VOMAR-955043 format. One record per residue (C-alpha): residue number from 1; residue in three letters; x, y, z. Coordinates in pm, 1 decimal. Example, Ala and Ser with C-alpha at 12.3 -4.5 7.8 and 13.67 -1.06 7.14 Angstrom:
<rs>
n, res, xx, yy, zz
1, ALA, 1230.0, -450.0, 780.0
2, SER, 1367.0, -106.0, 714.0
</rs>
This chain:
<rs>
n, res, xx, yy, zz
1, MET, 48.9, 18.2, -1.3
2, ASN, 105.6, 350.1, -65.0
3, ASP, -35.8, 649.5, 163.7
4, GLU, 168.7, 978.5, 29.6
5, GLY, 529.5, 772.3, 1.0
6, PHE, 472.2, 560.9, 352.0
7, ASN, 491.6, 182.9, 204.2
8, PHE, 432.2, -99.2, 359.4
9, LYS, 239.4, -429.6, 397.6
10, THR, 83.2, -632.1, 612.5
11, ARG, 259.3, -1021.3, 734.7
12, THR, 206.2, -1246.1, 1017.6
13, GLN, 383.1, -1237.8, 1317.8
14, PHE, 419.0, -1608.3, 1519.3
15, LYS, 440.2, -1543.2, 1981.3
16, PHE, 547.7, -1837.1, 2121.0
17, VAL, 744.0, -1940.9, 2482.0
18, THR, 1045.9, -2206.8, 2468.8
19, SER, 1318.2, -2333.8, 2617.1
20, ASP, 1681.1, -2224.4, 2440.2
21, TYR, 1726.4, -2598.3, 2379.7
22, THR, 1334.7, -2592.5, 2166.8
23, LEU, 1466.3, -2243.9, 1997.8
24, GLY, 1707.2, -2351.3, 1777.1
25, TYR, 1557.0, -2660.5, 1703.3
26, ILE, 1371.3, -2455.5, 1558.9
27, LEU, 1543.3, -2181.3, 1440.9
28, SER, 1734.5, -2429.4, 1250.0
29, GLY, 1370.5, -2595.7, 1129.8
30, ILE, 1333.8, -2240.3, 923.7
31, ALA, 1663.2, -2201.8, 799.6
32, GLN, 1708.2, -2577.1, 644.4
33, LYS, 1336.3, -2418.0, 461.6
34, GLY, 1482.0, -2153.0, 363.3
35, ILE, 1254.2, -1949.5, 501.8
36, ASN, 1356.8, -1577.3, 552.6
37, ILE, 1279.7, -1428.5, 935.0
38, ASN, 1256.4, -1043.2, 874.0
39, ASP, 1124.8, -911.7, 1240.6
40, TYR, 1237.5, -1094.7, 1566.9
41, THR, 1191.6, -1029.3, 1892.6
42, GLN, 1316.9, -1221.8, 2212.0
43, THR, 1271.2, -1146.5, 2550.9
44, LYS, 1477.1, -1391.5, 2798.6
45, ILE, 1098.5, -1459.7, 3102.6
46, ASN, 1336.2, -1616.0, 3256.4
47, VAL, 1705.5, -1914.4, 3325.4
48, ASN, 1586.7, -2057.3, 3030.4
49, GLU, 1254.3, -1926.1, 2911.1
50, ASN, 1180.4, -1720.4, 2585.7
51, LEU, 921.2, -1500.9, 2468.1
52, ILE, 962.4, -1547.5, 2048.8
53, ARG, 829.3, -1319.5, 1797.7
54, LEU, 860.5, -1347.1, 1485.1
55, ALA, 756.7, -1281.2, 1123.2
56, VAL, 881.9, -1465.2, 855.7
57, GLU, 916.5, -1453.4, 445.8
58, GLY, 1032.0, -1666.7, 118.8
59, ASN, 1209.1, -1464.0, -174.2
60, GLY, 1089.7, -1078.5, -53.1
61, THR, 685.1, -1278.8, 27.7
62, GLU, 512.4, -1396.9, 282.2
63, THR, 326.0, -1723.1, 102.4
64, ILE, 114.5, -1983.4, 269.1
65, TYR, 341.2, -2205.5, 179.9
66, VAL, 630.5, -2010.7, 433.9
67, LEU, 369.9, -1995.2, 728.7
68, ARG, 272.5, -2361.5, 671.0
69, CYS, 594.7, -2429.8, 671.6
70, VAL, 656.1, -2287.0, 1009.7
71, ARG, 310.6, -2381.8, 1145.0
72, ASN, 412.8, -2749.2, 1110.6
73, ILE, 778.1, -2704.8, 1280.4
74, PHE, 576.7, -2555.6, 1610.4
75, ARG, 315.8, -2861.1, 1550.9
76, MET, 597.0, -3123.0, 1509.9
77, LEU, 772.4, -2960.7, 1840.7
78, ASP, 461.7, -2902.2, 2027.9
79, ILE, 514.8, -2577.9, 2034.4
80, LYS, 173.6, -2382.4, 2125.9
81, PHE, 154.1, -2091.9, 1943.9
82, SER, -35.5, -1725.1, 1783.1
83, GLU, -69.8, -1565.6, 1543.7
84, LYS, -142.2, -1176.6, 1475.5
85, ASP, -112.9, -951.0, 1227.7
86, ILE, 119.4, -693.3, 1176.6
87, ILE, 242.8, -394.4, 1007.7
88, LYS, 578.0, -357.1, 729.7
89, ILE, 725.1, -35.0, 683.9
90, GLU, 853.5, -64.9, 327.4
91, SER, 950.0, 294.3, 320.7
92, ILE, 885.0, 640.6, 433.1
93, ALA, 941.6, 958.4, 282.2
94, SER, 1286.0, 1128.1, 373.2
95, ASN, 1115.6, 1402.5, 509.5
96, THR, 1149.1, 1430.3, 823.2
97, THR, 904.3, 1647.0, 981.7
98, ARG, 663.3, 1421.0, 889.6
99, GLN, 746.0, 1111.6, 893.6
100, VAL, 576.7, 1022.5, 1226.3
101, ASN, 241.4, 1217.6, 1114.6
102, THR, 287.0, 1003.1, 806.8
103, LEU, 310.1, 709.7, 1009.7
104, PHE, 50.4, 777.6, 1199.5
105, GLY, -189.5, 965.3, 960.1
106, SER, -231.3, 619.6, 741.7
107, MET, -346.7, 456.6, 1029.4
</rs>
């Protein structure tokens, strides 16, 4: 979408809680499928537990195939997860006085 020099797309964000050990398997499984992680947040809940939020895509686009692959990885490892739509900003006009107005005005 484009609104006054503001380009964005919606993406699916996965949210889940996992151990350090299992997180390694999840990230390895995603990498083995050739899927790119383009948004990643990790918050340490306690010594061996992490809250993870990530968004994925394959070859610059989010496809049903990519989403199914990630869901299957979670299901294979018995990971409870949730999904929600997020906004991915692709570009925004460089006019520094209006960047925030452009962003929030579009919403």
